C-alpha positions in Angstrom: -43.6 -16.3 -51.9 -43.2 -20.3 -51.2 -44.5 -21.6 -48.0 -41.6 -22.1 -45.3 -40.6 -25.7 -44.8 -39.9 -26.8 -41.3 -37.2 -29.5 -41.6 -36.8 -32.7 -39.7 -34.5 -31.4 -36.9 -36.1 -28.2 -36.3 -37.7 -27.5 -33.0 -41.1 -25.8 -33.0 -42.3 -23.3 -30.5 -44.9 -24.9 -28.0 -47.9 -22.9 -28.9 -47.3 -23.6 -32.5 -46.3 -27.4 -31.9 -49.4 -28.4 -29.7 -51.9 -27.9 -32.6 -49.5 -29.4 -35.3 -49.1 -32.4 -33.1 -52.8 -32.6 -32.5 -53.3 -32.4 -36.2 -51.2 -35.6 -36.6 -52.9 -37.4 -33.9 -56.3 -36.6 -35.6 -54.9 -38.1 -38.9 -54.0 -41.5 -37.5 -56.7 -41.7 -34.8 -59.7 -43.1 -36.9 -57.6 -45.8 -38.7 -55.5 -46.8 -35.5 -58.5 -47.2 -33.2 -60.5 -49.1 -35.8 -58.3 -52.2 -35.5 -58.7 -52.8 -31.7 -62.3 -52.1 -32.3 -62.6 -54.9 -34.7 -60.8 -57.2 -32.4 -63.3 -55.8 -29.5 -60.4 -54.9 -27.2 -59.7 -51.6 -25.3 -58.6 -48.9 -27.9 -56.8 -47.1 -24.9 -54.1 -49.8 -24.8 -53.4 -49.2 -28.5 -53.3 -45.5 -28.1 -50.7 -46.0 -25.2 -48.5 -48.4 -27.1 -48.8 -46.6 -30.4 -47.4 -43.5 -28.6 -44.6 -45.4 -26.7 -43.6 -47.2 -29.8 -43.5 -44.0 -31.8 -41.0 -42.5 -29.3 -38.8 -45.7 -29.4 -38.9 -45.3 -33.2 -37.8 -41.7 -33.0 -35.0 -42.5 -30.6 -33.6 -45.5 -32.6 -33.7 -43.4 -35.7 -31.7 -40.8 -34.1 -34.4 -38.0 -34.6 -33.9 -38.3 -38.3 -37.0 -40.1 -39.6 -40.3 -38.5 -39.0 -43.0 -41.2 -38.8 -45.8 -42.3 -36.6 -46.5 -45.8 -35.7 -50.1 -46.7 -35.8 -52.2 -50.0 -35.9 -51.5 -52.1 -38.9 -54.2 -53.2 -41.0 -52.3 -56.1 -42.5 -53.0 -58.4 -39.5 -56.8 -58.1 -39.4 -57.6 -61.1 -41.7 -55.4 -63.6 -39.9 -56.1 -62.3 -36.4 -59.9 -62.9 -37.2 -59.2 -66.4 -38.2 -57.2 -66.9 -34.9 -60.2 -65.4 -32.8 -62.5 -67.9 -34.4 -66.3 -67.7 -35.4 -67.6 -67.7 -31.7 -67.2 -64.2 -30.5 -67.7 -65.3 -27.0 -64.4 -66.9 -26.9 -62.4 -63.9 -28.6 -61.1 -62.8 -25.2 -59.4 -66.0 -24.7 -58.1 -66.5 -28.0 -56.7 -62.9 -28.4 -53.9 -64.0 -26.3 -52.8 -66.5 -28.9 -52.9 -63.6 -31.6 -50.5 -61.7 -29.3 -48.0 -64.5 -29.4 -48.2 -64.2 -33.2 -47.7 -60.4 -33.0 -44.5 -60.9 -30.9 -43.2 -63.5 -33.3 -43.8 -60.9 -36.2 -42.0 -58.3 -34.4 -39.1 -60.6 -33.9 -39.1 -61.0 -37.9 -38.8 -57.2 -38.3 -36.0 -57.3 -36.0 -34.2 -60.1 -37.6 -34.4 -58.4 -41.1 -33.1 -55.2 -39.6 -30.1 -57.0 -38.2 -29.5 -58.6 -41.7 -29.6 -55.1 -43.3 -27.2 -53.8 -40.7 -24.8 -56.4 -41.3 -24.9 -56.5 -45.1 -26.0 -53.0 -45.9 -29.1 -51.7 -47.9 -27.5 -51.2 -51.3 -29.6 -54.0 -52.6 -32.6 -51.7 -52.5 -31.3 -49.6 -55.5 -31.0 -53.2 -57.4 -34.4 -54.7 -56.4 -36.5 -51.4 -56.1 -35.1 -49.0 -58.9 -37.2 -45.8 -59.3 -39.2 -47.3 -62.2 -40.4 -50.0 -59.5 -40.6 -47.9 -56.4 -42.4 -45.0 -58.0 -45.5 -47.1 -58.8 -45.2 -49.1 -55.6 -45.5 -45.7 -53.8 -48.4 -44.5 -55.8 -50.2 -48.0 -55.0 -49.9 -47.0 -51.3 -52.2 -44.3 -51.8 -54.5 -45.7 -54.7 -55.3 -48.8 -52.8 -56.6 -46.8 -49.9 -58.8 -44.7 -52.4 -62.0 -47.0 -51.8 -61.4 -46.8 -48.0 -61.5 -43.0 -48.1 -64.5 -42.8 -50.2 -66.5 -45.3 -48.1 -65.5 -43.4 -44.9 -66.7 -40.2 -46.6 -70.1 -41.9 -47.5 -70.0 -40.8 -51.2 -70.3 -44.3 -52.3 -73.9 -45.9 -52.4 -75.0 -48.3 -49.6 -74.2 -51.9 -50.7 -77.5 -53.1 -50.0 -80.1 -50.3 -50.7 -78.0 -48.4 -53.2 -79.0 -45.2 -51.5 -77.0 -42.2 -50.6 -76.9 -40.1 -47.3 -76.8 -36.7 -48.2 -75.8 -35.4 -44.8 -72.6 -37.5 -44.8 -71.7 -36.5 -48.3 -72.2 -32.8 -47.4 -69.9 -33.2 -44.2 -67.2 -34.9 -46.1 -67.2 -32.6 -49.0 -67.1 -29.5 -46.9 -64.2 -31.1 -44.9 -62.3 -31.8 -48.1 -62.8 -28.5 -49.5 -61.7 -26.7 -46.4 -58.4 -28.9 -46.2 -57.7 -28.4 -50.0 -58.2 -24.7 -50.2 -56.7 -24.0 -46.8 -53.6 -25.6 -47.9 -53.5 -22.9 -50.9 -55.1 -20.0 -49.4 -54.2 -19.8 -45.6 -51.2 -17.9 -44.7 -49.1 -17.7 -41.4 -49.7 -20.3 -38.9 -53.1 -21.2 -40.5 -51.2 -22.3 -43.4 -49.4 -25.4 -41.6 -52.6 -26.6 -39.9 -55.2 -27.0 -42.8 -55.9 -30.6 -41.9 -56.8 -29.8 -38.4 -58.8 -26.8 -39.4 -60.5 -28.9 -42.0 -61.5 -31.6 -39.2 -62.7 -28.9 -36.8 -64.9 -27.3 -39.5 -66.3 -30.8 -40.4 -67.2 -31.6 -36.9 -68.9 -28.3 -36.2 -71.0 -28.9 -39.3 -71.8 -32.4 -38.4 -73.4 -31.5 -35.0 -76.3 -29.7 -36.3 -76.9 -32.3 -38.9 -77.2 -35.0 -36.1 -74.1 -37.0 -37.0 -72.3 -36.5 -33.6 -73.1 -38.9 -30.6 -72.3 -37.3 -27.4 -73.6 -40.2 -25.3 -70.4 -42.0 -25.2 -68.6 -38.9 -24.1 -71.2 -38.4 -21.2 -70.7 -42.0 -20.0 -67.0 -42.0 -20.2 -65.1 -41.4 -17.0 -62.6 -38.6 -16.7 -59.7 -40.8 -15.9 -59.2 -44.5 -16.8 -56.4 -47.1 -17.0 -56.1 -48.9 -20.2 -56.9 -52.7 -20.1 -53.9 -54.9 -20.7 -54.0 -58.5 -22.3 -51.5 -61.2 -21.7 -50.0 -63.2 -24.7 -49.7 -67.0 -25.0 -47.7 -68.7 -27.5 -49.5 -71.2 -29.9 -47.7 -72.4 -32.8 -50.8 -72.8 -35.1 -51.9 -69.2 -34.4 -48.3 -67.9 -34.9 -48.1 -69.8 -38.4 -51.4 -68.2 -39.4 -50.3 -64.6 -38.2 -46.7 -64.5 -39.2 -47.0 -64.3 -43.0 -48.6 -60.9 -42.5 -45.0 -59.9 -41.7 -44.1 -59.7 -45.3 -47.0 -57.3 -46.2 -45.9 -54.8 -43.2 -42.2 -55.0 -44.2 -42.8 -54.1 -48.0 -45.2 -51.4 -46.7 -42.4 -50.1 -44.4 -40.0 -49.8 -47.0 -42.4 -48.1 -49.3 -43.4 -45.6 -46.5 -39.7 -45.0 -45.6 -38.8 -44.1 -49.3 -41.9 -41.8 -49.9 -41.1 -40.0 -46.7 -37.7 -39.5 -47.5 -38.7 -38.3 -51.0 -41.0 -35.6 -49.2 -38.5 -34.4 -46.9 -35.7 -34.4 -49.4 -33.4 -37.2 -47.8 -32.4 -40.6 -48.4 -33.9 -42.0 -45.1 -32.8 -45.5 -46.2 -29.1 -44.5 -45.7 -29.3 -42.0 -42.8 -30.7 -43.1 -40.3 -30.9 -46.3 -42.3 -33.6 -48.7 -43.1 -32.1 -51.1 -40.6 -32.9 -48.6 -37.6 -36.4 -47.9 -39.1 -37.3 -51.5 -39.4 -35.6 -52.2 -35.8 -37.9 -49.5 -34.3 -40.9 -50.9 -35.8 -40.0 -54.4 -34.7 -39.4 -53.4 -31.1 -42.8 -51.5 -31.0 -44.6 -54.6 -32.4 -43.0 -56.8 -29.8 -43.6 -54.5 -26.8 -47.4 -54.1 -28.2 -47.9 -57.7 -28.4 -46.4 -58.1 -24.7 -49.0 -55.6 -23.4 -52.0 -56.6 -25.3 -51.9 -53.9 -28.1 -51.8 -54.6 -32.0 -48.8 -54.5 -34.4 -47.5 -51.2 -35.5 -46.6 -49.7 -38.8 -45.7 -46.3 -40.2 -48.8 -44.4 -41.1 -49.6 -43.0 -44.5 -52.0 -40.6 -43.0 -49.3 -39.0 -41.3 -47.1 -38.9 -44.2 -49.9 -37.2 -46.1 -50.1 -34.5 -43.5 -46.3 -33.9 -43.7 -46.7 -33.6 -47.5 -49.6 -30.9 -47.3 -48.1 -28.9 -44.3 -44.5 -29.2 -45.3 -43.8 -29.5 -41.5 -41.4 -32.6 -41.1 -40.2 -32.0 -37.6 -39.7 -35.1 -35.4 -40.6 -32.9 -32.4 -44.0 -32.5 -33.6 -44.4 -36.3 -34.4 -43.0 -36.8 -30.8 -45.6 -34.4 -29.4 -48.4 -36.5 -31.1 -47.0 -39.6 -29.5 -46.9 -37.9 -26.0 -50.6 -36.7 -26.5 -51.5 -40.3 -27.6 -50.0 -41.6 -24.4 -51.9 -39.1 -22.3 -55.4 -39.8 -24.2 -54.9 -43.5 -23.1 -55.6 -42.4 -19.6 -58.4 -39.5 -20.3 -61.5 -41.2 -20.9 -63.4 -38.1 -21.5 -61.2 -36.6 -24.0 -60.4 -39.8 -25.8 -64.4 -40.4 -26.1 -64.7 -36.9 -27.4 -62.2 -37.7 -30.2 -63.9 -41.0 -30.8 -67.2 -38.9 -31.4 -65.6 -37.3 -34.7 -68.0 -38.7 -37.4 -66.6 -41.1 -39.9 -67.3 -38.7 -42.9 -65.2 -36.0 -41.5 -62.0 -38.3 -41.3 -63.1 -39.8 -44.8 -63.1 -36.2 -46.4 -59.6 -35.5 -44.8 -58.4 -39.0 -46.0 -59.6 -38.4 -49.7 -56.9 -35.7 -49.9 -54.2 -37.3 -47.8 -54.3 -40.8 -49.6 -54.3 -38.9 -53.0 -51.2 -37.0 -51.8 -49.4 -40.2 -51.2 -50.2 -41.5 -54.6 -49.1 -38.2 -56.2 -45.7 -38.7 -54.1 -45.0 -41.8 -56.3 -45.5 -39.8 -59.6 -43.2 -37.1 -58.2 -40.7 -39.7 -57.4 -40.8 -40.8 -61.2 -40.5 -37.3 -62.4 -37.5 -36.4 -60.1 -35.6 -39.5 -60.9 -36.1 -38.6 -64.6 -37.3 -42.1 -65.4 -36.9 -42.6 -69.2 -39.9 -44.6 -70.5 -38.6 -44.9 -74.0 -36.6 -47.8 -72.4 -38.5 -51.0 -72.4 -37.3 -52.1 -69.0 -38.5 -49.2 -67.2 -41.8 -49.3 -69.1 -42.2 -52.9 -68.2 -41.5 -52.7 -64.7 -43.9 -49.7 -63.9 -46.6 -51.3 -66.1 -46.5 -54.6 -64.3 -46.3 -53.1 -60.9 -49.3 -51.1 -61.5 -51.5 -53.7 -63.2 -50.7 -56.3 -60.3 -51.2 -53.7 -57.6 -54.7 -52.5 -59.1 -56.0 -55.4 -60.7 -57.1 -57.2 -57.4 -54.9 -60.4 -58.2 -54.0 -62.2 -54.9 -51.6 -64.9 -53.9 -52.7 -67.0 -50.8 -50.0 -67.8 -48.2 -51.8 -70.0 -45.6 -54.7 -67.9 -44.3 -53.1 -64.4 -45.5 -53.9 -63.2 -48.9 -50.9 -61.2 -50.4 -52.4 -58.5 -52.8 -52.3 -55.0 -53.9 -49.3 -52.9 -52.9 -47.6 -55.8 -51.1 -47.9 -58.4 -53.9 -46.8 -55.7 -56.4 -43.8 -55.0 -54.3 -42.8 -58.6 -54.3 -43.5 -59.1 -58.0 -41.6 -55.6 -58.8 -38.5 -56.8 -56.8 -38.3 -60.1 -58.4 -38.5 -58.6 -61.9 -36.0 -55.9 -61.1 -33.7 -58.5 -59.7 -34.2 -60.7 -62.9 -33.2 -57.7 -65.1 -30.4 -56.9 -62.8 -29.1 -60.4 -63.3 -29.7 -60.4 -67.3 -27.5 -57.0 -67.4 -24.8 -58.6 -65.2 -24.4 -61.6 -67.6 -24.9 -59.4 -70.7 -27.8 -61.1 -72.0 -29.9 -57.9 -72.9 -29.6 -55.4 -75.6 -28.2 -51.8 -75.2 -31.7 -50.4 -76.1 -33.5 -52.2 -73.3 -32.3 -49.6 -70.8 -31.0 -52.0 -68.4 
């Protein structure tokens, strides 16, 4: 008997919903907290604004698009440029970066309004299945190295040595999640990710990989630290190009989420609502001292594995994230989860996202005997995987983001060639 699917609008009983929400929180926690850690700001303000931003997103999308908004990695490079090389001055320069975040959020909102006014039918023209499938696959594939490095299964770049303890923890975590998703029944069948994290954490304790000092020192309750933005045109121009990366990523995530839940989310609730939610969240984050947000691939992977798509579960994770921002002890405990545990989970989650792109090609019945389809998929994949980059100011456009731009441009050219009847019938256009 196939596993029960909990659809987007379905409510989940409280006793079942809490661990399901915690599972989503664990999936996004490590990556989302990593960004403020790199910027040397209080992670609590990020947890607070990610939770608030997610609730705003769910509200604007009328409860029809299950997505968690976490910290965007696309802004790391330009922000480090704004902060400068003198770390003693970072706290002062971070305000200028916040001004760039607010400007980026306004770009999202502007694009959302354009789509609202003129529609989103252009997506099928510039992002046909032969283009979108490999783009979605790249979302997971380009994160593969991140997952394996977190898991510790790659050699140390300096010594070339391996850490056996981290490898064991990561592999055990991965195996529990993998076999749990296949063998567990009943309620356990929908929390294999959470089960894997708990198993990996318990194994890591006797191996000496868990540091409890931070938990002991943390206060029981604490207010997040807020930071004030300031507007500096040079900083804004450095940060702003990253918006293109996030918009490309956002479209890909919305499409793959729709593919997982079996609905066209670009139509209902609409791409404009989704982008608007992300834009408002990013603007508010910039105003309060947090970082830009984006829909999170880790949570998409959780939904794909568990087949629990309920926005009530996502909303629960957002509420817990907000609560954690004020609970110093609990936040510190979650931060004590060793990186190899999250690496083991992400190895499967990122792979599931990549497989979703392949699934999209299969379900769309893309005919690769047609040269147009073959060329689109081939070029998108090679651009995304090769590491080729285009520099826009201080931002490098590469990987999935560059592949999206190239794929959209090539799809548009093919569409125009077809419109003016300049191609042969055998081309498949």
